[in-house]
N, C-alpha and C positions, 0 to 999 in steps of 0.2 A: 656386873658387866659384863660388856661386850668385850671379846678375845679374835683375835686376827680368827684363830685358828675355828673357831666358830662359826667362822666362814669360810673354811679352805671344804668342810664339809660340806659344803652347799655348793659348791662345785657340778658333783655328781646330776643336778638335779638342773642345769643350767637353767643349770636348767639348759614409830622410833617412839610416871604421870601415876598417875597418880591418879582417881576418878579426872574427868574432862570439864572444863569450864562449861561453864553458865549450867550446871547441874545433869550434866551427861555421865552416865556409868558405863566405867569403859566396860566391855564382856572380859567375864571372866580370863579367856585367853592371853591376853594380856598381861598377866603375871603380875596387877600393878604397875606393870609401867608404862611410859602415855603412848597410845596411838589415836593415829587420826580421827574424828568422831563424827561420826555416822547414824542414818535413818537407814534401819530394815523398812522400804516399800512393800515386799510383796517376796514370800520365802512358801517352798512345799520341797518336798522329798530331793532334789535336782540342783537346787541353788538358790542364792538369795540375793535380790536386788537392795543395792544399800543407793542411798543418795550422802555424798561425801561431802564434810565442808571442804572452805576449801583447805590450803595442808602445805608446810614449808618441808624443803627434801635436800639434802645437802647428795648431789648423784655426780658420778664420774663416768663418761665412756669410754668405754673396751673395745681393743678389734674385733673381739669373736667371742663364743661362746667356750674355748680353750680353757684346761683345767688353767693354764697360766696364765691366761689374761684374767680370768674372774682371782683368780686368787691375787692379783696384782691392786685390781680396779680395789678391793676391800680390804685390801692392806693399805693403801691410800690412804680409804676413809675414815681408817680408824688413826693411820697415822695423823690425819689431818684432826679429828679429835679429840687427841694425848697431847694435842700446841705443835703440831708442825703447819703453821700456818706464820703472816708477816705478824701478827698479836701475841705471838705464844701463846695462845690463848688456850685453854681447857674446857671441852663441850661436854654437856650434860649427855651423855650415852645410855641415858635408861628409858628406852624407846623402841617401840616396836611398830612396824614391824623391817627386817631387811628385806628389800627388792632388788631380784634380778628382771630387767623389763628386759625384752623383746620384739625389734620392731622388724617383720620379712621372713623368708624364712631361717630356720637354724640351720645349723652342722654341716654348715657351707651356704654357696648362693650370695646373693645379694643381702641385705639388714643392716641393723645395729643392735648394739645389747649396751645395756647400760648398770650399774648395780649405784644403790642407792639408800642411806640411812634415814629416817627420819627428825627433820630438825624440832629439838624440846622447846615450847613453849618459851622457858625461862631463859635462853639462847636467842632475847629479841632479834642482835645484831650480828652474823655470821664473820669472823673475819675472816681476810682474805687470805685464799690459799695459794703454798707456795706449788702445786700441782694445778693441772686445770678441774679443779674441781667448781661445780660453779652450786649456787644457789635457785634452785629456784622453785615456782610455785601451782602446785599440783590444783587449778581450778577446780571451785563443787562440780561434780561430776555425779551422772549414773556408774556402776561399778557393780559386774556380773561377779559372785563372787562361791565356783566350788570350793567346798572344803572337805581336806583328807587325815588323815592319819596313823596313814602306815609310813612307814620309813623311807624320807623320799631316795627317790634312782628317776633314773632320765625317764623308765621306762613307768613310773606310777604317776610322772608329773605330765608324760605323754598319752597317757590314757585317760588322765582327769580331763586336762587339756580338750584330748575330745569327746571327753561325755558332756563338758558344759557346753561345748559349739552343738552338739547335737541335741543336747535339751534346750537353749535358745531361740536356733531354729525353730524346732516345734512348738514351742512357745510361743514363735509369731515377733522374738524381739529383733529388734538391729545392733548391729554390734561391729566393733572393726576389727574383720579374722585376720589382719594381721599385727596385729598391736597384743601383747598378753604379758602378764609379769608375774612372777613365783614369789609370793609374800611369806615366810619365813618369822616365826616368834617363837622358835625353842632354842636351844644350843644342840650341836649335833649329837652329843653326848645324851638325851633327852630321848630315849626308847621308848620308853610307854605313855599314853597321856598327849601324844604328841599335836601340836594343830601346825596345819601348814595352809594355803591357798590358792586357787589360784583364781587373776582378776582379770577379767575379761570387761573392756571399755564399752559403751553404748555410746552411737554413735546417731 
């Protein structure tokens, strides 16, 4: 089960079952939790091109990618799943990944940052939140993914983001240069055999 502390350590990154429905087998890095379903369209040593099915998320916008704002956002989502909502309903938290999504420049300047938990399939109707948390649907889409296992840090994330952008450019892929997400499938105390990802969205 996730705990707020599990996401506090993701702050330095700046930056949600068991096998899926319709016979989909979740990859091993989902650790038996529910993950958004996808099909691998293309794969090489540098990136995967994944065709994702539509998925539902619980998302809250935050003011910046600062430590305090990221901590506040993830804590708000956690409290929401634990009954801090108008229905006093506890939600299934056996889902991965947790997302930190950024649009526009990081570390100053214009842009937006949000944090998200995947909504589990058995939570068909999400309760009305007490905070500005929203339910949103990510439509079926193509996402380019670079996986990494190093312990996350700003440097590691930025390095892998730049490598993915360069690989996509060399492969002739078109993508949204100003939007990306860090997808975390691990608790911060998992230092061995980690799996985290950079997501860049096709256009």
